[in-house]
matplotlib code that plots the C-alpha trace (Angstrom):
import matplotlib.pyplot as plt

x = [3.4, 2.4, 2.2, -0.3, -2.4, -2.3, -3.6, -6.3, -7.5, -7.4, -9.3, -11.5, -12.5, -12.8, -9.6, -7.4, -3.5, -3.7, -0.4, 1.6, 5.2, 7.0, 9.4, 6.5, 4.9, 2.8, 0.7, 1.3, 4.1, 6.3, 6.1, 6.4, 4.0, 0.3, -1.3, -1.8, -3.9, -6.1, -6.4, -7.9, -9.9, -11.5, -12.0, -13.8, -15.4, -13.0, -12.0, -8.2, -7.9, -10.1, -7.7, -5.2, -1.4, 0.0, 3.6, 6.8, 9.2, 9.2, 8.3, 4.8, 5.1, 5.5, 3.2, 0.5, 1.6, 1.7, -2.2, -3.3, -3.8, -5.4, -2.4, 0.9, 1.8, 4.9, 5.2, 8.6, 8.1, 9.9, 13.3, 13.0, 13.9, 12.3, 14.6, 13.7, 10.4, 10.8, 7.4, 5.6, 2.6, 2.9, 5.0, 3.7, 5.6, 3.5, -0.2, -1.3, -1.2, -4.1, -7.1, -10.7, -13.8]
y = [6.9, 5.4, 1.7, 2.3, 4.9, 2.0, -0.5, 2.1, 2.3, -2.3, -2.5, 0.2, -1.4, -5.0, -6.5, -7.1, -7.6, -7.2, -5.0, -6.8, -6.4, -8.2, -9.7, -11.1, -14.5, -13.4, -15.5, -13.5, -13.7, -10.9, -7.6, -7.1, -10.6, -8.7, -11.0, -8.7, -5.7, -8.5, -10.0, -6.6, -5.7, -9.2, -8.7, -4.7, -6.0, -3.7, -5.1, -4.8, -3.2, -0.3, 0.3, 2.7, 1.8, 4.7, 4.0, 4.9, 2.3, 0.9, -2.2, -1.0, 0.0, -3.3, -4.8, -2.6, -3.1, -7.0, -6.9, -4.5, -1.8, 1.5, 3.9, 3.3, 6.4, 7.1, 9.2, 10.4, 10.9, 7.1, 5.7, 6.4, 9.3, 10.5, 8.4, 5.0, 4.8, 4.7, 2.5, 5.2, 6.1, 9.2, 11.1, 13.0, 14.9, 13.9, 12.1, 15.5, 16.5, 13.8, 15.5, 13.6, 14.9]
z = [13.9, 10.4, 11.6, 14.8, 12.2, 9.9, 12.7, 13.5, 9.6, 10.3, 13.5, 12.5, 8.7, 10.7, 8.7, 11.8, 10.5, 7.2, 7.1, 9.6, 9.1, 6.7, 9.6, 11.9, 10.9, 8.1, 6.0, 2.7, 0.7, 0.8, -1.1, -4.3, -3.9, -5.1, -1.6, 0.6, -1.9, -3.1, 0.2, 1.6, -1.5, -1.2, 2.3, 1.2, -1.9, -3.7, -7.2, -6.6, -10.4, -8.9, -6.2, -5.5, -3.3, -1.3, -0.2, 0.3, -1.1, -4.5, -3.4, -3.0, -6.1, -7.3, -5.3, -7.1, -10.2, -10.0, -8.4, -11.5, -9.0, -11.2, -9.8, -7.9, -5.8, -4.1, -0.8, -0.3, 3.6, 4.2, 3.3, -0.4, -2.8, -5.9, -8.3, -5.6, -6.7, -10.1, -10.8, -8.8, -11.8, -9.5, -7.2, -4.1, -1.0, 1.6, 1.7, 2.7, -0.9, -1.7, -2.4, -1.8, -3.8]

ax = plt.figure().add_subplot(projection="3d")
ax.plot(x, y, z, "-o")
ax.set_aspect("equal")
plt.show()
C-alpha cells in the first residue's frame, strides 16, 4: 500500500520511479547514500538542505543526514521500533501527526 502511494506521488510530480525498491535495478547507490534525495531535490528544484525526510528505517535517517536535509523524522508505522531510529531528529507514531500550516 505504501509503495502504491509513493508511486502515485512520483507520477503526479513527474519524478518517474525515483524511489525504486533497493532490490530493483536502481541507478542510485543504496541508502544511506544521499543519491535519491539529491536527485529528487534537483528535479523539484529544491535545496536538499531545506528538505525533510520522513522514513521508517534508520537508513532513511542516515540518508537525510548524508544529504544534509533540514530534518529526519522517524515514523513508527514500519518495521522499526523507537530505539532503532537512533539518527532521527524527531520520532512520531504516524504520518497523520504531521500538520502543515
